[in-house]
KELUMKOL-532629 format. One record per residue (C-alpha): residue in three letters; y, z, x. Coordinates in pm, whole numbers, plus 50000, padded with zeros to 5 digits. Layout:
<dogus>
alaYZX/...
</dogus>
This chain:
<dogus>
unk225016059966448/unk223726063066080/unk221906028166030/unk220846016265697/unk219255982165598/unk219885979665242/unk221126011565100/unk222656046165222/unk225706069165145/unk227986084865401/unk231616099365448/unk234466079565313/unk237456065065487/unk240336072965235/unk243946076365253/unk246566075264983/unk248616046364813/unk248776022564535/unk247625989964450/unk244595969764350/unk242655933864404/unk242255913464128/unk242615879363948/unk245925867363788/unk247085842163524/unk249935830163362/unk251145806663105/unk254765797463080/unk256575776062809/unk260115792262773/unk261525787462462/unk260065753162408/unk256865760162172/unk254245787262108/unk251425791462345/unk247695790762221/unk246955828362272/unk243335819662328/unk244465803262651/unk245135830962846/unk242045851662725/unk240045822262842/unk241575823263202/unk241005861463226/unk237215857663160/unk237125832963409/unk238525856463665/unk236335887763574/unk234385885863888/unk237615889364086/unk238255924063913/unk235485936863718/unk236945972063643/unk239505960763389/unk241295930263237/unk244235929163019/unk246845903862906/unk250265905562770/unk251535877462536/unk255485879362565/unk257885850962403/unk257715823062648/unk255195836362872/unk251595848862864/unk250495870363161/unk246585881563235/unk245065903363487/unk241685913563588/unk241495947263809/unk239485956964092/unk240535992364114/unk241206002564459/unk244656024064475/unk246436041564207/unk243246042663972/unk245096059763674/unk248686042763668/unk248136007263834/unk247375989063487/unk248705953463467/unk250435932363370/unk253425956263433/unk256915960763320/unk259445975063527/unk261796005763399/unk264315980763247/unk261715962963033/unk263365930763175/unk260825919463451/unk256905917463414/unk254445912263685/unk250785901663740/unk250035909864110/unk246965905564324/unk246955920464681/unk248285950364868/unk251715959565008/unk251235983365289/unk254625995065351/unk255425999564972/unk256366037565044/unk258906030265273/unk260426003465010/unk260336027564747/unk262296053764925/unk264946027964982/unk264896013564643/unk264906051064498/unk267986056064738/unk269736026564581/unk269136043064226/unk265766025064107/unk264006042863878/unk260136044363870/unk257446052463627/unk254386049063846/unk253276055864202/unk252246019464257/unk253015991764498/unk253205967164198/unk256255986764054/unk257875984164409/unk257725946164415/unk259295944664076/unk262175968564192/unk262415950064519/unk262655917264325/unk265365931664101/unk267555943364400/unk267225914964643/unk265615882064465/unk263585859464661/unk264515873865005/unk262675906664902/unk259725887665030/unk260685890965397/unk260505929165343/unk256925928865223/unk254055939065461/unk251045930665290/unk248875903865152/unk249785890864800/unk249995866364536/unk251985875064227/unk253935859663926/unk257095878863795/unk258385867863430/unk262095874063400/unk262665878363009/unk266235875263054/unk266665844363237/unk263015828963122/unk262315822963478/unk258705826163651/unk259065837364022/unk255905831164200/unk254805839264566/unk252145839864815/unk251895857165143/unk252235841865491/unk248845828865552/unk247445825165216/unk245245855365221/unk245485857764858/unk245155822064661/unk247435809864381/unk246925779064204/unk249395759063969/unk249735729663731/unk253035714963576/unk251895701063233/unk253315668163095/unk255315689562849/unk256705711663118/unk254625741463067/unk253725761363360/unk249775771663411/unk249265794563725/unk246025813063844/unk244135827864144/unk241425803364115/unk241245765963975/unk238395775963744/unk240955797163555/unk243375769763528/unk240445746763401/unk239545774163155/unk242895773362996/unk242005740962818/unk245165727962930/unk244495710963228/unk241925682063260/unk240935678363626/unk241755645163784/unk239945641764118/unk242285634364429/unk240285611264682/unk242795616964929/unk241885651364947/unk238095642064933/unk238705621065263/unk240615648565402/unk237435674365345/unk235195646365509/unk237465647665808/unk238045687365828/unk235175700765642/unk237735715965427/unk240635706365158/unk243695713765365/unk246135741865218/unk248895717865139/unk246705700064879/unk243625706864619/unk240785683264502/unk242635675464212/unk245665654064165/unk247205672863880/unk246395710464023/unk248795722964310/unk248115751164601/unk251185772564612/unk251275771164993/unk251015798465206/unk254705815865283/unk256115796364993/unk257435809464657/unk258025788364338/unk260485793164079/unk259915776163709/unk262545775263444/unk262565752063139/unk259955727763261/unk261335724763620/unk259495738163941/unk261315745364265/unk259185753064576/unk260495768164874/unk259205778465212/unk260325814665330/unk258425818065630/unk256435796765867/unk254755804966211/unk257785805066483/unk256575799966827/unk259675820166986/unk258245822467323/unk260015849667556/unk259295863167899/unk257285895167910/unk255065913668149/unk251455913968097/unk251105951768099/unk254235954867888/unk252855932167624/unk249575948067631/unk250995983667533/unk253035968167242/unk249715950667128/unk248065983267136/unk250675999866932/unk250995970466684/unk246945971666635/unk246956007166579/unk249646003366304/unk248275972966139/unk244645992066093/unk246616023465970/unk248336004765716/unk245255984965594/unk243006015065555/unk245226028165273/unk243026032164975/unk241706055664721/unk238176043464766/unk235816041565061/unk236816013865292/unk234345995865535/unk234405970065786/unk232615936265867/unk230995939766223/unk229745909066420/unk229845926566772/unk232775904066862/unk235865915967017/unk237975912066702/unk235645930266473/unk234665955266721/unk238495965166780/unk239245970366409/unk236085993166383/unk237056013566687/unk240576018866556/unk239296026166213/unk236886051966362/unk239696068466585/unk241606076366261/unk239106083365997/unk237806118965915/unk234346104465834/unk232046079365968/unk233356042865899/unk230906020465701/unk229985988565897/unk228205958165785/unk226495931865998/unk224125900365961/unk221565883966173/unk219505854066148/unk216175863666302/unk215665851066669/unk217775818266596/unk221215834466608/unk220945873066645/unk224325892966661/unk222825924666545/unk222225937266903/unk226065935666967/unk227035951166647/unk224625982166693/unk226525985667044/unk229665991966883/unk227876012266550/unk226466036366811/unk229756040467017/unk231676048566708/unk228746068666505/unk229246044466219/unk227316045365915/unk225766011265998/unk224095985965751/unk222735954565837/unk220705924465672/unk218615898465851/unk218695863565700/unk216145844265879/unk215235823865588/unk217565831165280/unk216545816864931/unk218845783865034/unk218335762664739/unk219775790964509/unk222245801064738/unk223755763064758/unk224485764964371/unk225635799664370/unk228195793064665/unk229085761264519/unk229895781564194/unk232325805064392/unk234245775864578/unk236435756564320/unk236565727964580/unk234265712664812/unk233765734765110/unk231885727265427/unk231955759165670/unk228185766865670/unk228985801765730/unk230135805965389/unk226635812865303/unk226125845065496/unk229545856365413/unk228735851865075/unk225315870765133/unk227205899665340/unk229995904165085/unk227215911364800/unk225375934165036/unk228565952365157/unk229835956564773/unk226625979464703/unk228496006064921/unk232135998864932/unk234825979064731/unk236965973865032/unk236145960565412/unk238565950465697/unk237525918165896/unk238645903666243/unk239855871266100/unk243055859266249/unk242435869966603/unk241295838466755/unk243975818666608/unk246795843866732/unk245135850267095/unk243355819267194/unk239625828567110/unk238245795167047/unk236185775167300/unk238325744467220/unk241605760467330/unk239995761167678/unk238705726667676/unk242145713867569/unk243935732167871/unk241425715168104/unk242455681567996/unk246185690568002/unk245895699268373/unk245405661868427/unk246755641468119/unk245315606868232/unk242655584868050/unk240195601768280/unk241155634868169/unk240905627267806/unk237425613367864/unk236365643968044/unk237695662367734/unk235455644367516/unk232635649667749/unk233325687867750/unk233225686967376/unk229605671267369/unk228475693567638/unk229605723567436/unk227795711067135/unk224595705867335/unk224675740567514/unk225195759167182/unk222445738667004/unk220185745767302/unk220595781667250/unk219705779066886/unk216585765166996/unk217375729166866/unk216575696166993/unk219135674867180/unk220455655066891/unk218805675466598/unk222045690166504/unk225575702566613/unk226965734166738/unk228365763366543/unk231845746466516/unk230875709866572/unk233505683766574/unk233465645366628/unk234875625966906/unk238425613266895/unk239055581466738/unk240085554867006/unk243705552966916/unk244035591366986/unk242505590267307/unk245425569867441/unk247655596567334/unk248445622867574/unk250305650267367/unk248135681567290/unk248485682966911/unk247175647466863/unk244275653767070/unk243595686066917/unk243855675566578/unk241445645666658/unk238935667466825/unk238655686766503/unk237115660266277/unk233755657266152/unk233935621466026/unk236045596166205/unk238415573666040/unk235915546466086/unk233075566965940/unk235175575665642/unk235795542165609/unk232295529965573/unk231565559265348/unk233955547865096/unk232985509765114/unk234535489964838/unk236535519664729/unk238525524365035/unk241575508764912/unk241855534064660/unk242155560564935/unk244785572665173/unk243245581065527/unk243765617465609/unk246485621865854/unk248275657465883/unk251725656765773/unk254875676065853/unk253465708065705/unk251255710566019/unk253535699866269/unk255315726266497/unk258995725766552/unk260225701166840/unk259885715967161/unk256555731567108/unk254295720667390/unk251025719967500/unk248435747067365/unk251075761167138/unk250705729866942/unk246965736866891/unk247825772166790/unk250155759566516/unk247635734866376/unk244985762466345/unk247425788566204/unk248645763265948/unk245365745965860/unk242385759865971/unk243175798265934/unk244445794665585/unk242375763265474/unk238965772765591/unk238555809465736/unk240805826765462/unk239235807565173/unk235655814965291/unk236305849565298/unk238195854065010/unk235945833564763/unk232765848064909/unk234155883864889/unk235845881964551/unk232445863864387/unk230955902264414/unk234415920364352/unk234945930964697/unk238445931764870/unk238765919665221/unk241695931165457/unk242915911765761/unk244855937166037/unk245105909866252/unk247535892366005/unk249725922565978/unk253375905365998/unk254685926266264/unk251695918366467/unk251665881466404/unk255445877366488/unk254745895866821/unk251905873066875/unk253895843366828/unk256465854367074/unk254035857467369/unk253485829167650/unk250455812067604/unk249175818667952/unk248765855267870/unk246455845367588/unk244215818567720/unk243775798468049/unk241185770268107/unk239115798268257/unk239375825468036/unk240415834267664/unk241945864267488/unk243635876467818/unk246195900767661/unk243425914167427/unk241045921067685/unk244055939567885/unk245155959267582/unk242085967567409/unk238975964867618/unk238606001067664/unk237426005367305/unk234665981067345/unk231115989067486/unk230515973967818/unk227845948767652/unk230915933667436/unk233185932267720/unk231115907567910/unk229825890367588/unk230565850567570/unk232555840667263/unk230165829966984/unk231435820266640/unk230065832066301/unk227745802466305/unk224245797766114/unk221205778766215/unk222295749765985/unk219895723866152/unk217035747666087/unk218095754465735/unk218715714265657/unk214825710665765/unk214085736465476/unk211825718965225/unk213905732064946/unk217155719565110/unk215245688965205/unk214785681464861/unk218195689164755/unk219705666765004/unk217485636364929/unk218315640864568/unk222155641564608/unk221935609664855/unk219665591264599/unk221135558964449/unk222825568164102/unk223805602764215/unk227455614764176/unk227735617664561/unk226725579064575/unk228865570564294/unk231845586264466/unk231025572564812/unk229555538264744/unk229255531465125/unk226615560565183/unk223385547265257/unk220275568765274/unk220085563765674/unk224025567665705/unk223875601565885/unk220725620666060/unk219665644965787/unk219775675766049/unk223175668166123/unk226315686366034/unk227605655165867/unk224555659465658/unk225415692265584/unk229105684465453/unk227785653865254/unk225245678865091/unk227955702865019/unk230045677264845/unk227215664464659/unk226185698264526/unk229785703064434/unk230055671364247/unk226725680564054/unk228275713463957/unk231725701963857/unk230775667963675/unk234335664363534/unk235435658963878/unk234045624763924/unk236125596263862/
</dogus>
């Protein structure tokens, strides 16, 4: 193992291919009117952190396209915006298409000419050949916009889980403004932000703005697995993919063999780059699997990156076990007392919406650290949602075994017990803070329900409906209380733990986990890739019976059966631990305490928004305080958002 704490060079993990990470922007008016040429320039300038290597824009009749580039693949001929060989279709694209070579061969056989070696051009030719159904042929992560100069149509699409972001606004005159981040939409000068109080209520409930909405009433998120078509001032949005729990019958050993094949394929696909590729390594089973498979395929040591928090939460010894076994070039940082006040402001700038996941801070710092050495890292995100890795699945199954009022009360007790045990492990006093992934108890009306979906969603809330009502005070009549809609509902017939999987795959994963990683990494021009979200692997995982994923006594059963041979013994027996932070300790930091008291003070923007908030509404070392602090700092950084 080659270990470095803050610097070092080693072998590169390289392959061949075409693609790039970036920021994208577009303004479409069709034949209605001229476009202010300065608008696309301002949008691109606000996205330069996503693509610091180059930026360009193309002003076409009816549509302006912009692009910032992080050069990862096809370093010579992958510049964008790009036009196809027919000069009809223009594209601005953020992402990677891992199977572009196979698609290219197929399209060449159909007579399509190519002028570059890029996956970007493959998307253009695929769209010209198949139209919107081309999305079902893509294996990758993506957000892109295509301008059809002949039909004056914008076609924009986003990948299955929203690994790559895409936001848009339809202006009163019918013009479409579209970008990778909300800050770019606002920079255009064409979109005046209007705070959505319903979205803020959802944030207070979940700790993130869910992926079917944004913090602004006049800004839309193109939801994961959707595409839009704009023409002459009208937008139509279509869902082309959603998780389908098509459970079949399969023996555990057969499923394990297939999982190994698909994992190897996914990692091989996602190590395609013309620059070094590294990996985030926590020492958990997901990231350990990724690093193992990367190392077995790589011609040189893989660069790995880990973070620790002194004695409070220290995953570094586990990461070192994996790094040693696979002789990686290992880099680690210890964040026992990071500069929290400064970080709160920096992170708030990176996230255009309120974002309460405390692990955004170490993710931000680890991304900054990794970017000194590589442009691309692989992560283990998605493994928990697909294979039952979270503790709450086991808690839910315990209550499912006997869905009586007593068992629901027992579930609540287990949730509280779990929070206490994790807090104890972090050296916190009982009641002084919450666990790595703390959730509030179920509201009373949910306790009476026995279906898994209702109880699972209710158990995920930080602030109950009654608590949010008190915070809003006299403003409550202006707010619709958060309730997940049909977007998060599995298909009829979905039962038990699969209902919980569905909510986490459609809300928690795209709304929290993937947002956290994308914004933190791209703030530093670092591309992240997630092999567990490879479409072939995902659809296989969705076909598996729940009982070979998780039981009330065990988790990730099929992963352990299929992949444990790749893990050092100390990893195989390690209990599940999320990517948590010692937030209660951080909240007691003098700088953070001063910041908290400031945003809670009478006359602050937070108190203006939540008139029912009192100085003693929540304990100052609780996760509720962390969420309110996050919201308060965000409001201070975005004063135009305060109604």
